[in-house]
N, C-alpha and C positions, 0 to 999 in steps of 0.2 A: 662536775663530778659529783657534787652534792645531790643535785637533781637526779642523776642516774641511780645513786645509791638509794635515794628516797623512793624512786619508782621500783627498784627491784625490791626494796624492804616491803612496799605496799602490795606487790604481786605475791611475796612469800607469805604475808599476813592473810591475804585472800585465800591462799592454798591451805594454811593452817586453819582459818575458819571453816572453810569447806570440808577440810578433813574431819573437824570436829563434829560438824552436822552429819556427815556421813556416818562416823562412828556411833553417834547417838541414835541415828535411824536404825542401824544394825542391831544395837541393843534393844532398841524399842520392839523391833521384829522378834527379838529373842525372848522377850517377854511373853509374847502370845503365841510363840511357837511350841508346838507339842512334840517336837521331833529333835531335841537334843541328842539323844541316842535311843537305839531300840536293841532289845535283847535278840542275840542271834537265834534263828530258828523260831521266833515268836513274832505275833502280829501286833503285840503291844509296843508302842513307843512312848517315850517320856520326855517331857520338857522341864523347864525349870519350875513353872507353876502348874502347868496342865499337862495332861496325858491324853493318850489317843489310841485307837486301834484301827487297823485297815486304812491308814490315811484320813481317818475322820477324827477331827480334835473334838475334845469335850471341854468348850470354853465356858459352860455355864457354872462350873465351881471348880476351883482348884483343888488338888489333892492334898491331903495332910498325911504326913509321915512323921514319925518320932525318930528320924535319923539325923543326927547331928552333920552329916555330910550335906545333906540336902538343904538344911537350915543355913550352913555355911555358905553354899553355892548361892543362895538366895541373897543373903546379906552381902556376899561379895559383888553380885551384879547391882544392887541398889546403891553400895558405896562407889562402884565403879561409875555408874550414870551420873551420881552426884559430883564426883570429881570431874567428870567430862563437862558437866553443865558450868561447874565453877571455873574450869580452865576456859571454856569458850566466852564466858561473860567476862573474865578478866582480860583476855586478849583482845575482844571487841572494844571494851571500855578504853583500854590503853591505846589501841590503833586509832580509834575514832575521836576521843575527847582530849585526853591528856596523858602525859607521862606520869608514872607513880614510881616511887622509890622501891627498890627491890621487887617490882612486879615480875621480872624475869625469874626470880627465884621461886616465888609463889606459884606462878605458871607452870613453871617445870614440875615443882612438887605435886601440883594438881594433875599434870599428865602422867607422872610416875604413879600417882595413886590410881589413875583411871586405868592404865594397862596392867598395872601389877593386881589390882583387885579383879580385872576382867579376866586374868589368867586363873585367879582363885575359883572362878566358876566351874573350872573343870574338876573340881573335887567332887562334882556329882558322879563322876565316874568311879569313885570310891565305894559306893554302895554295896551292899551284899549281893544284890542281883548280879554284879558283873563278875563274880567268881573270885576266890581267894587263891593266893599262890600256891597253898598246899595242895589244892584241887587240880592244879595244872601239872603237878610233878608226876613222873612216870611210876612203873612198878618195879624197878630194878632196885639193888641194893642200895646204891648211892642215894637214890631218891627217897627210899625209906629212912635212911639215916638222916638225910637232910629234911625230911618232913617233920622229925622229932625235934630238930634244933630250930626250925622257923617258927617264930611266934604266930598266934592266931591273928587274923585280922588285916594281913597285908594284902589288898587287892591287886589284880593285875589288869582289870578291865578287858579281858579276853573275849567275854561273853557279850560285849556291848559293842554295837556297830556305830560309827561316827554319823552323826544326823545333820540336818540342814541348820538347827539351831547352833550346833558346834562350830559350824562354818561362819555363820553370822558374827558369833562372838569372837572368833579368831581374827576376822577381818576388822571389827572394831578395835581389838588390842593392838594389831599392826598399824591401824590409822592413828591411835593415840601415840604410839611410840614414834611414828614418823613425824607427828605434829610436834612433838616434844623435842625431836632431834633438829628439825627445821627452826624451831624457836630458838635454840642454842647457837645455831650457825648462821642464821639469816641476818642481813642487816636490819637494824631497828629503824622504822620510818618515823618521820615526825607525825604527830597525830594530824588527821584530816581536818577536823573542825577545831583547830587551836585558835 
């Protein structure tokens, strides 16, 4: 029975490591993607660091904007990648070499940090180019009263279309979440090179 649990645990650890590698690859693609979103009716598309037009990326230099949402999205992506690498290294070390006290808690926290900060990348949709809530209200009486009550700066992202980079990021977040879930409920195998 112990041998069976150990084998099942090894298979799940392999799945967790593969999921981490997949998530990191998706986030690496997202770094160089210039299609996180595009403005509706426009040929310009934006990534987290690079922008492009008509399907052509301008990878020679990243764009600079003094928008806190873009800075926050960039920081979230970097922190998410660092948490993903930390989770991968901890899981690999424990699986291959030796058991570490409280490793499950640290690995779990790293996975939570990876997918939570990965979701933080979507704050890129909050920039002013994606239209504010006041701009989406109609012309009737209730809308005009509501427009006076609603504070400025509430974005709706109605003018931004989902891009390929957004899909890469979502797949990475799902993979990190699934890896963390498997880590909690899969049996823990003995280290391979113990």
